[in-house]
Backbone bond lengths (Angstrom), bond angles and torsions (degrees), N, CA, C in turn:
res aa  C-N    CA-C-N  psi(-1)  N-CA   C-N-CA  omega(-1)  CA-C   N-CA-C  phi
1 M - - - 1.446 - - 1.509 109.29 -
2 F 1.322 115.79 161.01 1.441 120.57 -178.87 1.513 109.87 -120.56
3 G 1.354 117.62 140.69 1.456 120.70 176.21 1.515 109.45 -64.97
4 L 1.321 117.88 140.14 1.458 121.44 -177.52 1.514 107.96 -152.11
5 A 1.317 117.29 132.22 1.460 120.72 179.43 1.516 109.50 -75.33
6 L 1.324 116.33 134.37 1.453 121.69 176.97 1.514 108.90 -97.48
7 G 1.327 114.73 -175.67 1.455 120.17 179.39 1.512 111.64 -68.04
8 A 1.342 116.65 176.10 1.459 122.16 -178.16 1.514 110.08 -56.01
9 G 1.318 115.55 134.07 1.448 120.66 177.17 1.513 113.80 83.89
10 A 1.338 118.31 -8.77 1.470 120.05 -179.31 1.520 109.48 -89.36
11 T 1.316 115.49 163.96 1.468 121.46 -178.74 1.514 109.64 -107.94
12 A 1.297 117.31 136.13 1.463 120.71 176.67 1.509 109.03 -73.63
13 L 1.334 117.29 118.97 1.465 121.04 -172.51 1.502 112.91 -138.90
14 F 1.282 120.36 41.10 1.458 119.15 -173.33 1.511 110.22 -114.09
15 T 1.325 114.69 131.68 1.452 120.78 -178.05 1.509 110.19 -134.60
16 A 1.314 116.54 178.96 1.459 125.62 167.04 1.504 115.13 74.27
17 A 1.285 116.41 114.09 1.453 122.44 173.80 1.503 109.96 -94.75
18 M 1.313 115.81 145.09 1.460 120.53 179.32 1.519 109.86 -67.86
19 I 1.318 117.24 136.23 1.456 120.88 -177.51 1.510 110.16 -109.55
20 G 1.258 120.78 44.63 1.447 122.26 170.89 1.503 116.43 63.88
21 A 1.329 116.09 -179.67 1.464 121.30 -179.64 1.515 109.12 -88.60
22 F 1.320 115.47 155.16 1.460 121.13 -178.19 1.519 109.68 -122.58
23 T 1.307 115.77 144.52 1.453 120.61 167.17 1.512 106.74 -101.33
24 V 1.317 117.52 117.35 1.458 121.35 -168.47 1.516 111.08 -120.69
25 T 1.300 116.32 131.15 1.454 120.32 169.63 1.511 108.50 -80.13
26 V 1.328 117.62 125.68 1.453 121.07 -177.85 1.520 109.63 -74.24
27 V 1.317 114.66 120.86 1.451 120.53 -179.24 1.508 109.51 -135.80
28 V 1.318 116.12 163.10 1.453 121.87 171.79 1.512 107.03 -110.66
29 V 1.327 116.61 124.17 1.451 120.80 179.72 1.509 108.08 -112.41
30 D 1.294 117.39 123.86 1.452 121.64 -177.40 1.518 109.39 -130.28
31 S 1.329 115.58 159.65 1.449 120.87 175.87 1.500 109.14 -151.71
32 T 1.325 116.32 172.93 1.450 120.01 -178.34 1.505 110.72 -130.34
33 K 1.330 116.22 156.88 1.447 122.38 171.49 1.503 109.00 -157.01
34 S 1.335 117.35 168.63 1.450 119.63 -174.11 1.514 112.00 -81.83
35 H 1.336 115.58 171.22 1.451 119.68 -172.29 1.517 111.78 -164.36
36 T 1.357 114.88 176.43 1.462 120.79 179.74 1.514 112.34 -140.45
37 S 1.305 122.34 -116.87 1.453 125.05 -161.57 1.517 117.71 -71.53
38 I 1.345 121.83 -164.54 1.475 121.00 -167.47 1.510 116.98 -119.36
39 T 1.241 122.50 46.40 1.451 121.52 177.10 1.518 108.27 -99.84
40 A 1.324 116.85 125.39 1.456 119.11 -178.85 1.508 109.33 -141.16
41 P 1.313 118.18 124.28 1.452 120.57 -178.83 1.515 111.04 -74.62
42 G 1.310 117.07 154.87 1.451 121.02 173.54 1.505 110.05 -75.92
43 P 1.341 118.66 174.92 1.443 121.32 179.51 1.520 110.42 -63.03
44 A 1.326 117.03 139.74 1.456 121.26 -179.15 1.517 110.09 -69.48
45 A 1.322 115.12 147.17 1.453 120.10 179.44 1.524 109.49 -60.44
46 G 1.336 116.09 136.42 1.449 120.24 178.00 1.512 114.87 79.51
47 Q 1.325 118.07 1.66 1.453 120.99 -179.51 1.517 109.67 -97.11
48 S 1.310 116.89 120.72 1.455 120.16 -178.17 1.518 111.30 -75.29
49 T 1.323 115.49 159.89 1.456 122.18 177.96 1.526 109.40 -82.70
50 P 1.341 118.81 136.05 1.467 120.46 178.28 1.523 111.49 -60.16
51 S 1.317 115.93 135.56 1.457 120.97 175.16 1.525 109.31 -76.99
52 P 1.342 117.20 165.11 1.469 118.42 173.88 1.525 112.85 -55.25
53 D 1.343 117.42 -35.85 1.464 120.21 177.18 1.520 111.20 -61.91
54 A 1.334 116.27 -40.34 1.461 119.87 179.79 1.523 110.83 -64.54
55 V 1.325 116.77 -46.34 1.457 120.68 -178.60 1.526 110.82 -63.02
56 A 1.334 116.55 -36.72 1.462 120.26 -178.31 1.522 112.39 -75.41
57 D 1.332 117.51 -35.19 1.457 120.85 -169.95 1.516 114.27 -95.47
58 I 1.330 118.45 -30.89 1.459 120.95 -174.16 1.525 109.50 -94.68
59 P 1.332 118.39 125.97 1.469 119.22 174.84 1.530 110.43 -53.76
60 A 1.322 116.29 141.49 1.461 120.72 -172.46 1.521 112.81 -57.02
61 D 1.351 116.93 -38.63 1.462 118.11 -179.25 1.522 111.55 -68.54
62 K 1.334 116.80 -35.43 1.465 119.56 178.15 1.527 110.82 -71.85
63 L 1.333 117.56 -38.11 1.460 120.23 177.75 1.524 110.27 -59.50
64 A 1.322 116.31 -43.86 1.461 119.68 178.45 1.525 111.15 -63.34
65 L 1.327 117.66 -39.80 1.465 120.89 179.81 1.521 111.96 -67.15
66 Y 1.327 118.25 -42.69 1.463 120.62 178.30 1.529 110.59 -58.75
67 R 1.320 115.48 -44.39 1.464 119.88 -177.19 1.525 111.38 -68.91
68 E 1.319 115.81 -37.91 1.467 120.09 178.27 1.525 111.17 -68.41
69 A 1.337 116.40 -45.59 1.464 120.69 -174.60 1.523 112.82 -68.51
70 A 1.318 117.84 -25.82 1.466 120.08 -179.93 1.524 111.65 -57.90
71 S 1.329 117.26 -27.87 1.461 120.22 179.94 1.527 112.12 -69.12
72 D 1.339 117.59 -13.95 1.467 120.18 175.32 1.519 111.20 -66.48
73 C 1.321 115.97 -21.17 1.474 121.57 -179.84 1.520 107.53 -127.95
74 P 1.332 118.81 88.02 1.467 121.54 -173.93 1.527 112.69 -50.35
75 G 1.342 114.62 126.50 1.460 120.70 -179.34 1.512 113.84 96.32
76 L 1.325 117.74 -14.02 1.463 120.84 177.45 1.521 109.03 -77.62
77 D 1.331 117.85 128.41 1.453 120.00 177.85 1.524 109.25 -82.36
78 W 1.319 115.67 141.04 1.464 121.48 -177.50 1.515 112.89 -58.53
79 T 1.344 117.18 -26.23 1.464 120.05 -176.53 1.524 112.41 -65.39
80 V 1.335 117.60 -24.02 1.467 119.74 176.99 1.524 109.85 -68.06
81 L 1.330 116.41 -44.70 1.464 119.80 175.30 1.526 110.69 -61.01
82 A 1.331 116.12 -43.13 1.466 120.07 179.61 1.529 110.79 -64.84
83 G 1.323 117.01 -37.60 1.457 120.27 177.74 1.518 111.48 -62.34
84 I 1.324 116.78 -42.08 1.463 120.59 177.21 1.521 110.35 -65.95
85 G 1.328 116.51 -44.39 1.456 119.72 179.21 1.515 112.83 -60.42
86 K 1.333 116.17 -35.66 1.464 120.79 178.81 1.527 110.89 -69.95
87 V 1.331 115.80 -49.66 1.459 120.33 -176.29 1.526 111.28 -65.66
88 E 1.319 116.76 -40.28 1.458 120.24 -176.00 1.525 113.06 -71.69
89 T 1.339 117.70 -51.80 1.476 119.39 -171.16 1.524 114.17 -142.22
90 D 1.344 117.84 16.62 1.462 120.03 -176.14 1.530 109.98 54.84
91 H 1.341 115.27 47.50 1.473 122.84 179.18 1.531 112.00 58.43
92 G 1.343 114.93 37.56 1.453 119.86 177.25 1.515 114.75 84.13
93 R 1.340 117.60 1.83 1.466 120.06 -176.95 1.529 113.12 -88.43
94 S 1.330 117.50 -11.96 1.457 119.98 -179.71 1.531 110.63 -64.13
95 H 1.332 115.69 144.97 1.461 121.30 178.00 1.526 111.67 -100.12
96 L 1.330 116.90 10.97 1.459 120.29 179.05 1.530 110.38 -69.69
97 P 1.324 117.73 157.21 1.466 120.55 179.27 1.528 111.68 -57.90
98 G 1.330 115.41 143.13 1.457 119.68 174.83 1.511 114.98 87.55
99 V 1.323 118.09 9.46 1.462 119.83 177.97 1.534 109.57 -97.17
100 A 1.330 116.81 -62.08 1.463 120.52 179.10 1.526 111.95 -89.99
101 T 1.334 116.07 -33.54 1.469 121.48 -179.91 1.519 108.80 -146.02
102 G 1.334 115.41 162.96 1.455 119.93 175.50 1.519 113.05 66.59
103 E 1.314 115.58 -160.25 1.460 122.58 179.44 1.520 109.46 -137.17
104 N 1.333 116.41 157.99 1.458 118.22 173.19 1.532 108.79 -84.16
105 S 1.324 116.63 -175.14 1.460 120.45 -174.45 1.523 112.93 -63.40
106 A 1.332 117.57 -20.90 1.461 121.14 179.05 1.524 112.07 -93.32
107 G 1.325 117.07 -2.86 1.451 120.81 -179.88 1.515 114.04 90.54
108 A 1.336 117.32 7.60 1.464 120.90 -179.14 1.523 110.42 -86.17
109 A 1.339 115.79 152.43 1.460 119.62 -176.14 1.517 110.79 -152.32
110 G 1.345 114.64 157.70 1.454 121.28 174.88 1.513 112.99 88.80
111 P 1.339 117.10 172.51 1.465 121.16 -175.61 1.522 114.30 -63.62
112 M 1.344 117.68 -24.49 1.467 120.34 178.83 1.527 111.60 -108.39
113 Q 1.351 118.01 7.30 1.454 125.06 172.12 1.533 113.57 55.29
114 F 1.312 115.00 67.67 1.459 122.17 175.76 1.526 111.21 -98.56
115 L 1.346 116.67 140.33 1.443 120.66 161.51 1.524 108.09 -69.95
116 A 1.308 117.40 147.82 1.460 120.33 -179.41 1.520 111.23 -59.08
117 S 1.327 117.25 -40.74 1.467 120.18 -178.26 1.521 111.98 -65.08
118 T 1.312 116.71 -38.84 1.461 120.02 179.89 1.519 111.12 -70.42
119 F 1.323 115.68 -44.44 1.469 119.69 179.01 1.528 110.21 -59.80
120 D 1.333 116.24 -43.63 1.459 119.65 179.53 1.528 111.17 -63.70
121 A 1.336 117.29 -37.60 1.463 120.43 179.45 1.526 111.04 -66.28
122 V 1.327 116.81 -41.13 1.463 120.68 179.17 1.527 110.69 -65.18
123 T 1.324 116.50 -46.83 1.461 119.31 -177.19 1.522 112.25 -71.52
124 A 1.330 117.48 -20.51 1.461 120.04 174.15 1.529 110.93 -72.27
125 R 1.341 116.58 -31.00 1.474 120.78 -179.41 1.512 112.69 -89.19
126 H 1.337 117.25 -28.19 1.462 121.00 -173.40 1.524 110.17 -128.96
127 R 1.302 116.25 131.66 1.456 120.44 175.79 1.527 108.63 -81.33
128 L 1.312 116.96 120.80 1.462 120.69 -179.84 1.524 109.57 -76.88
129 P 1.326 117.43 147.47 1.468 120.36 -178.04 1.522 111.95 -69.91
130 A 1.316 115.25 163.46 1.458 120.85 176.74 1.518 110.15 -61.93
131 G 1.327 115.27 154.96 1.455 120.38 178.51 1.506 112.79 116.28
132 G 1.345 116.29 -11.61 1.450 120.17 179.34 1.516 111.56 -99.26
133 A 1.332 115.22 -155.81 1.462 120.92 -179.50 1.532 109.83 -88.62
134 S 1.321 115.76 164.54 1.465 121.26 176.62 1.530 108.60 -132.51
135 P 1.333 117.03 109.26 1.469 128.54 0.37 1.525 110.87 -72.14
136 P 1.340 117.77 166.54 1.467 119.92 -179.21 1.525 112.05 -54.86
137 S 1.322 114.61 144.74 1.466 120.57 -177.50 1.523 110.26 -130.87
138 R 1.323 115.81 138.61 1.473 119.12 177.73 1.523 111.90 -71.33
139 Y 1.346 117.55 -12.75 1.456 120.65 175.47 1.526 112.20 -84.76
140 N 1.318 117.46 -16.13 1.457 121.41 179.75 1.526 109.21 -82.37
141 A 1.331 117.56 127.33 1.465 120.81 -173.76 1.524 111.94 -60.77
142 S 1.331 117.54 -44.06 1.465 119.96 -179.95 1.514 111.14 -61.91
143 D 1.323 117.49 -48.06 1.463 120.81 179.89 1.524 111.18 -62.05
144 A 1.333 116.72 -45.24 1.461 120.58 -175.93 1.525 111.98 -65.56
145 I 1.330 117.59 -42.72 1.464 121.01 -176.82 1.525 110.53 -70.91
146 H 1.330 117.26 -42.11 1.472 119.16 176.44 1.527 110.66 -64.74
147 A 1.327 117.74 -40.18 1.463 120.39 178.02 1.521 111.08 -62.94
148 A 1.330 117.23 -38.30 1.460 120.61 178.00 1.527 111.03 -63.42
149 A 1.329 117.21 -39.69 1.465 120.33 178.20 1.526 110.96 -63.49
150 F 1.330 116.58 -44.87 1.464 119.75 178.28 1.531 110.78 -63.69
151 Y 1.332 116.11 -40.92 1.464 120.03 -179.80 1.528 111.41 -63.00
152 L 1.325 117.17 -44.67 1.458 119.95 178.11 1.526 110.85 -60.77
153 C 1.326 116.22 -40.59 1.466 119.87 179.71 1.525 110.37 -64.08
154 D 1.336 116.71 -43.64 1.459 120.85 177.82 1.526 111.49 -61.78
155 S 1.338 115.58 -26.27 1.466 120.77 -175.74 1.524 113.41 -93.83
156 G 1.347 117.93 4.87 1.461 119.99 174.40 1.503 116.97 119.79
157 A 1.341 117.90 -8.20 1.467 119.93 178.67 1.528 109.43 -72.86
158 P 1.327 118.25 150.76 1.473 126.29 -3.04 1.522 113.77 -88.18
159 T 1.358 118.32 -3.77 1.468 120.72 -175.11 1.516 111.94 -60.70
160 D 1.329 116.35 -47.64 1.466 121.02 178.41 1.521 107.53 -119.66
161 L 1.318 115.29 77.70 1.454 120.88 -172.37 1.523 112.26 -65.28
162 R 1.328 116.59 -40.41 1.465 119.07 -179.30 1.533 110.66 -62.09
163 R 1.320 117.06 -42.82 1.454 119.62 179.04 1.522 110.77 -63.71
164 A 1.338 116.29 -39.63 1.459 119.83 179.95 1.524 111.40 -63.44
165 I 1.329 117.23 -43.69 1.468 120.06 179.28 1.528 110.68 -69.40
166 Y 1.327 115.92 -36.70 1.467 120.31 177.98 1.524 110.36 -61.18
167 S 1.332 116.59 -34.16 1.455 119.60 178.58 1.526 111.13 -66.64
168 Y 1.320 116.66 -25.02 1.466 121.39 179.23 1.521 110.55 -71.97
169 N 1.311 117.16 -37.55 1.465 123.08 176.29 1.520 106.83 -154.48
170 H 1.308 117.44 118.90 1.466 121.80 -169.44 1.525 111.88 -77.99
171 A 1.319 115.64 71.98 1.462 120.82 178.09 1.518 108.61 -153.53
172 D 1.324 116.52 130.22 1.462 120.01 179.45 1.519 111.59 -63.22
173 W 1.349 117.34 -36.49 1.458 119.59 179.46 1.527 110.50 -63.64
174 Y 1.344 115.93 -34.10 1.465 120.04 179.42 1.524 110.14 -65.87
175 V 1.329 116.03 -45.12 1.464 120.46 178.91 1.520 110.29 -56.71
176 Q 1.344 116.26 -46.83 1.459 119.67 -177.49 1.513 111.79 -67.43
177 Q 1.333 116.76 -36.36 1.463 119.64 179.69 1.529 110.58 -65.59
178 V 1.323 117.22 -41.17 1.466 120.58 177.77 1.521 110.58 -64.39
179 L 1.339 117.23 -45.01 1.463 120.77 -179.59 1.524 111.57 -64.31
180 N 1.330 117.13 -39.19 1.458 120.23 178.51 1.527 110.81 -65.15
181 Q 1.333 116.23 -41.00 1.458 119.41 178.68 1.522 110.78 -66.49
182 A 1.325 116.42 -40.76 1.465 120.40 178.03 1.522 110.65 -59.81
183 A 1.324 117.28 -40.46 1.465 121.10 179.80 1.525 111.07 -63.25
184 R 1.328 117.29 -36.01 1.468 120.03 178.84 1.522 111.75 -69.84
185 Y 1.323 116.19 -23.80 1.455 120.26 -177.50 1.529 113.73 -87.86
186 R 1.319 118.28 -9.56 1.462 118.79 179.70 1.524 110.05 -111.74
187 T 1.326 115.82 151.02 1.458 119.82 178.55 1.512 109.85 -77.46
188 T 1.309 115.56 153.88 1.462 121.65 175.46 1.518 108.92 -129.37
189 P 1.332 118.37 147.83 1.464 120.47 -177.93 1.520 112.42 -64.72
190 G 1.316 115.34 155.55 1.452 121.15 166.32 1.503 116.43 93.84
191 S 1.337 118.81 17.65 1.461 118.84 -178.90 1.525 113.00 -94.74
192 G 1.322 117.48 5.27 1.452 120.07 176.29 1.505 113.26 103.32
193 A 1.340 116.15 161.35 1.464 121.35 -178.74 1.517 110.04 -69.84
194 G 1.329 115.99 160.96 1.444 121.29 177.55 1.510 113.45 91.41
195 D 1.324 117.16 11.62 1.456 120.52 173.42 1.519 108.65 -145.85
196 C 1.306 116.12 178.64 1.462 120.20 -176.52 1.523 112.59 -84.50
197 Q 1.308 117.48 1.90 1.452 120.83 -177.57 1.523 112.61 -93.07
198 H 1.324 117.55 -2.55 1.452 119.60 -174.52 1.519 108.72 -144.85
199 L 1.328 115.33 78.56 1.454 120.59 -178.56 1.519 111.69 -108.39
200 T 1.320 117.32 22.69 1.456 121.02 178.14 1.524 110.26 -83.41
201 G 1.312 116.09 160.11 1.453 121.30 176.61 1.511 113.90 77.15
202 L 1.319 118.51 10.85 1.457 121.83 179.75 1.523 110.09 -96.32
203 S 1.325 116.06 164.35 1.451 119.46 171.87 1.524 108.58 -64.34
204 P 1.333 117.97 155.11 1.477 119.44 178.66 1.525 112.57 -54.74
205 T 1.340 116.50 -39.05 1.460 119.22 -179.68 1.522 111.04 -65.75
206 A 1.327 117.28 -49.36 1.465 120.71 -179.32 1.525 111.01 -61.80
207 A 1.331 116.78 -40.55 1.465 119.50 -180.00 1.522 111.13 -62.81
208 T 1.330 116.94 -42.15 1.464 120.72 179.34 1.518 111.27 -66.29
209 V 1.337 116.00 -45.74 1.462 121.19 -179.49 1.531 110.90 -59.68
210 L 1.325 116.56 -49.15 1.458 119.75 -175.87 1.523 112.50 -74.31
211 T 1.329 117.46 -31.53 1.461 119.47 175.53 1.523 109.92 -62.10
212 F 1.333 116.30 -43.08 1.460 119.11 177.39 1.533 110.46 -62.20
213 A 1.338 116.63 -49.65 1.468 119.62 -177.55 1.523 111.07 -60.06
214 C 1.330 116.80 -41.72 1.468 120.20 179.80 1.527 111.38 -64.19
215 S 1.318 116.84 -31.95 1.465 119.75 179.07 1.520 112.12 -68.17
216 Q 1.329 117.61 -12.88 1.466 121.76 -179.17 1.533 113.23 -99.90
217 L 1.324 117.48 3.46 1.465 119.96 177.81 1.522 110.40 -52.79
218 G 1.326 115.38 133.92 1.456 120.50 178.97 1.503 114.66 91.71
219 Q 1.336 117.43 -13.74 1.468 118.58 176.44 1.534 109.22 -68.52
220 R 1.312 116.52 143.64 1.460 120.28 -174.15 1.533 111.92 -72.76
221 Y 1.327 115.42 153.61 1.458 121.15 172.25 1.523 109.03 -78.99
222 V 1.315 115.78 133.22 1.459 122.62 175.82 1.522 107.77 -135.60
223 W 1.323 117.53 127.66 1.463 121.29 179.97 1.528 109.18 -58.94
224 G 1.343 116.53 123.73 1.463 121.11 -178.12 1.507 113.40 74.01
225 G 1.327 117.60 14.24 1.459 121.62 -172.20 1.511 114.33 -70.35
226 N 1.330 114.52 138.15 1.460 122.04 179.88 1.522 112.58 -118.57
227 G 1.315 116.73 28.18 1.448 120.27 175.49 1.512 113.13 118.03
228 P 1.338 116.88 159.53 1.463 121.03 -175.10 1.523 113.71 -63.42
229 Q 1.322 117.92 -33.67 1.459 119.08 -178.87 1.521 111.26 -77.79
230 A 1.324 116.74 -43.57 1.470 119.71 -176.99 1.518 112.39 -78.50
231 S 1.339 117.08 -35.55 1.462 119.84 -167.68 1.513 114.97 -134.08
232 G 1.300 118.07 -7.78 1.457 120.39 -175.69 1.508 113.50 87.51
233 G 1.321 118.76 2.79 1.459 121.43 179.49 1.515 111.55 164.62
234 W 1.320 115.56 -169.17 1.468 122.65 -175.42 1.516 111.36 -123.33
235 D 1.339 115.38 151.08 1.456 118.54 156.94 1.530 106.84 -105.88
236 C 1.332 116.80 179.80 1.465 119.40 -169.68 1.523 112.56 -61.81
237 S 1.326 117.03 -48.85 1.464 119.50 -175.99 1.521 112.32 -78.64
238 G 1.344 117.01 -24.20 1.461 119.20 173.79 1.517 110.61 -64.22
239 L 1.348 116.39 -40.21 1.460 120.65 178.85 1.520 111.53 -66.83
240 T 1.341 117.87 -45.87 1.462 119.32 -178.16 1.526 110.77 -66.89
241 K 1.315 117.22 -37.64 1.472 120.20 178.04 1.526 110.66 -62.28
242 A 1.337 116.78 -47.71 1.462 120.49 -178.55 1.523 111.88 -66.31
243 A 1.349 116.97 -36.31 1.464 120.28 179.62 1.526 110.48 -63.83
244 Y 1.321 117.18 -43.24 1.461 119.52 178.16 1.531 111.53 -73.15
245 A 1.332 117.15 -30.37 1.460 119.01 175.38 1.526 110.79 -62.26
246 A 1.331 117.00 -33.32 1.462 120.56 177.38 1.523 111.56 -61.67
247 A 1.345 116.32 -25.86 1.470 121.51 178.54 1.525 111.52 -97.18
248 G 1.331 116.79 9.35 1.459 120.34 177.10 1.512 114.62 81.74
249 I 1.339 117.62 18.55 1.465 121.65 -178.99 1.520 108.86 -117.27
250 A 1.334 116.32 125.02 1.458 121.55 -176.17 1.529 110.67 -94.60
251 L 1.310 116.43 110.08 1.460 122.01 173.70 1.521 109.90 -92.70
252 P 1.346 117.89 155.28 1.468 119.84 169.74 1.521 110.04 -62.60
253 R 1.325 116.65 172.24 1.471 119.94 -172.17 1.523 114.29 -83.37
254 T 1.324 119.63 -39.37 1.461 120.32 -172.20 1.526 111.76 -96.05
255 A 1.330 115.55 160.48 1.458 120.52 179.49 1.529 111.28 -60.28
256 A 1.330 117.20 -43.50 1.464 120.07 -179.24 1.523 110.94 -62.89
257 D 1.326 117.36 -44.49 1.465 120.19 179.79 1.523 111.52 -66.97
258 Q 1.324 116.83 -35.11 1.470 119.41 176.59 1.528 110.84 -65.23
259 Y 1.317 116.15 -38.51 1.465 119.40 177.38 1.526 110.57 -60.70
260 H 1.308 117.28 -47.70 1.465 121.06 -175.96 1.531 112.42 -73.36
261 A 1.340 117.31 -17.32 1.464 120.42 -179.88 1.525 113.03 -92.91
262 T 1.341 116.90 -2.83 1.463 120.72 -176.65 1.525 110.34 -125.47
263 T 1.309 116.67 177.19 1.459 121.49 -169.79 1.533 112.59 -109.75
264 P 1.335 118.73 114.69 1.466 120.03 173.28 1.532 110.66 -61.52
265 I 1.321 116.01 139.25 1.464 120.83 179.60 1.528 108.67 -129.52
266 P 1.331 118.12 160.08 1.466 120.29 176.03 1.524 110.34 -59.15
267 I 1.301 116.13 142.77 1.458 120.50 -177.76 1.525 111.23 -59.62
268 T 1.316 117.35 -26.74 1.471 120.87 179.11 1.527 112.18 -68.78
269 Q 1.338 117.75 -14.33 1.458 121.29 -178.97 1.531 112.83 -102.13
270 I 1.312 117.24 8.41 1.462 120.40 -176.88 1.527 111.22 -59.54
271 Q 1.339 115.58 138.01 1.458 122.63 -179.25 1.535 109.68 -134.40
272 P 1.342 117.32 153.49 1.462 119.06 175.28 1.525 111.27 -54.53
273 G 1.319 115.66 135.29 1.458 121.57 -177.53 1.511 113.39 99.77
274 D 1.328 118.42 -17.01 1.463 120.47 177.42 1.525 110.30 -67.32
275 L 1.325 115.39 156.89 1.459 121.39 177.82 1.529 110.17 -91.02
276 V 1.313 116.33 138.41 1.460 122.75 179.08 1.529 107.38 -116.09
277 F 1.336 116.48 127.22 1.459 121.47 -174.16 1.529 111.61 -116.28
278 Y 1.343 114.72 151.91 1.461 122.62 178.96 1.524 108.46 -132.87
279 S 1.344 116.06 144.13 1.459 120.38 -174.77 1.524 109.94 -150.62
280 N 1.335 116.29 150.54 1.456 120.71 172.32 1.529 109.35 -145.32
281 Q 1.312 116.29 169.44 1.465 120.63 -175.32 1.526 111.90 -65.59
282 K 1.308 117.23 -33.36 1.458 120.66 -176.88 1.529 111.94 -72.33
283 D 1.341 116.56 -47.94 1.469 120.87 -171.01 1.521 113.76 -108.54
284 G 1.324 118.40 -6.07 1.452 120.13 -173.34 1.520 110.24 68.07
285 I 1.334 116.45 -146.39 1.475 120.08 178.09 1.525 107.64 -74.10
286 H 1.327 116.63 111.52 1.462 120.05 -169.79 1.519 113.97 -118.11
287 H 1.348 117.99 -6.97 1.469 118.48 -176.86 1.519 110.48 -153.59
288 V 1.332 115.58 145.54 1.454 122.17 175.96 1.525 107.99 -139.40
289 A 1.320 115.94 146.77 1.458 121.69 -179.52 1.527 108.99 -144.03
290 L 1.316 115.67 171.55 1.469 122.41 177.65 1.519 109.27 -106.31
291 Y 1.339 116.26 125.60 1.461 119.53 178.01 1.520 109.17 -72.40
292 L 1.340 115.96 129.77 1.456 121.88 -175.91 1.520 113.25 -102.52
293 G 1.335 116.74 -18.19 1.462 120.96 -175.97 1.514 111.02 113.03
294 N 1.327 116.30 158.62 1.462 122.06 176.67 1.529 111.88 53.58
295 N 1.344 115.39 41.30 1.467 122.89 177.45 1.521 113.85 64.85
296 K 1.333 117.06 21.10 1.451 121.85 178.87 1.530 110.56 -113.10
297 M 1.323 115.21 153.77 1.458 120.77 174.14 1.521 108.41 -132.70
298 I 1.325 116.06 160.82 1.455 121.91 172.48 1.525 106.75 -117.73
299 D 1.337 115.95 129.19 1.457 118.72 -174.43 1.519 111.19 -155.11
300 A 1.334 114.15 167.33 1.463 122.34 169.20 1.523 105.14 -101.90
301 P 1.330 119.00 100.22 1.463 120.94 -164.23 1.520 116.15 -71.63
302 D 1.340 117.91 -58.15 1.461 118.70 -171.07 1.520 108.60 -171.96
303 L 1.330 116.32 173.38 1.455 121.75 177.55 1.528 111.00 -54.98
304 G 1.320 115.90 139.53 1.448 120.67 -179.95 1.509 113.96 82.47
305 Q 1.331 117.69 1.72 1.453 121.26 179.02 1.526 109.21 -121.57
306 S 1.333 116.62 -178.75 1.452 121.05 179.90 1.522 108.98 -135.86
307 V 1.320 116.27 168.75 1.465 120.63 178.00 1.525 108.41 -58.61
308 K 1.332 116.54 127.79 1.456 119.82 -174.68 1.518 110.93 -154.77
309 I 1.315 115.39 173.54 1.462 123.77 176.34 1.527 107.71 -103.79
310 E 1.339 116.31 132.89 1.462 120.33 178.61 1.526 109.60 -154.17
311 D 1.335 116.81 169.73 1.461 121.17 178.30 1.531 109.87 -63.59
312 Y 1.326 116.79 138.41 1.461 117.83 179.34 1.528 111.99 -85.96
313 R 1.316 118.53 -17.52 1.464 122.48 171.27 1.516 108.34 -119.52
314 Y 1.315 117.04 134.75 1.453 121.70 -177.41 1.524 108.40 -152.08
315 S 1.305 116.30 167.93 1.464 121.77 -175.26 1.523 111.00 -59.05
316 N 1.344 115.37 131.27 1.470 122.85 177.61 1.522 113.42 61.58
317 D 1.326 116.89 27.47 1.462 118.02 176.75 1.532 110.17 -73.80
318 D 1.330 116.58 168.72 1.465 120.36 176.51 1.536 109.39 -118.54
319 F 1.325 113.99 47.02 1.464 121.45 178.13 1.531 110.43 -54.04
320 L 1.335 115.45 135.21 1.458 120.98 178.80 1.521 111.82 -106.40
321 S 1.333 116.99 -57.50 1.464 119.18 -176.56 1.516 109.96 -167.70
322 V 1.322 114.35 167.61 1.455 121.91 168.77 1.523 106.68 -112.02
323 N 1.320 116.51 133.37 1.461 121.57 -176.60 1.520 110.71 -122.29
324 H 1.324 114.81 140.96 1.455 120.13 174.88 1.524 108.65 -97.16
325 V 1.330 115.35 145.71 1.459 120.92 -178.68 1.520 109.66 -102.60
326 F 1.308 115.62 110.27 1.461 121.33 172.78 1.517 108.54 -108.62
327 K 1.297 117.13 140.43 1.465 118.86 176.27 1.521 111.36 -56.81
328 A 1.332 115.18 -33.40 1.470 118.77 -179.97 1.527 110.94 -64.07
329 D 1.339 117.76 -32.07 1.466 120.56 178.63 1.519 111.24 -57.05
330 L 1.321 115.58 -40.30 1.453 120.54 -170.23 1.513 112.79 -79.84
331 S 1.319 117.62 -8.10 1.464 119.48 179.63 1.527 111.56 -95.78
332 Q 1.320 116.08 -4.43 1.454 119.55 -177.02 1.518 110.86 -84.47
């Protein structure tokens, strides 16, 4: 951003210089951390579901931060923050000066490219949430992303989004580049069954279950995980339990118990929202996922991975069965 004098009585609050275009290899970055119990919120109102491009391109920890920080500015979609993070520093992965250390030629620094004066002004007006540095630092991803959300809100977002982004960098091309990137990071209706972009025509229960699961794309896998707030991520059965809890249906906690509490059905009757189970002689029933349609499932696969969409049948798999969840099953 660039410093710019405003009208009488206004405060100069402009930071961050544009750091050019990037050629990026699309990768999935995942990590793990420990966790405990099972409370998981549903998707926030007005928050779009990450597209496959978003899950592939944005490091999992940054994706979680963008989505969390958007709530600092009610109505702001997380993809706008992600678009800025991409354009400015490739989500902190750029090796240009002023990203990890130092400043660029305009004096901007950190993953969201703040001038020190602007960052200090934002943090003086808004208390940043826990999880960042002490004192807050523009080099810390949590501090920088939350500060960017507050700054955009102060600048007119979400009501006048273009003006808010323009305040971040005074160039019309910059505004359009951020908006275009944001559009690539959010899902849009009508791309066909088997993904999170086409959840129409489902039963109310299946739609609720899959909407919740899709809202967790990109969250890291954590052994025994009960969600990003409680545990820092999900394991397979923690995700399926929470997804059905969003629809008012209480599943047991483990994959094996979920299998025994639900009803196996012929594979020809599989429907979106059904549970897909895997088993082997060594581990027994060791994995559960949610069928998404078109031979795809959404699941929390394993350590080092994140919640994602993948084929539910694959070479040398140990598929066991597909089960339907009836409320009557769970009362037996």
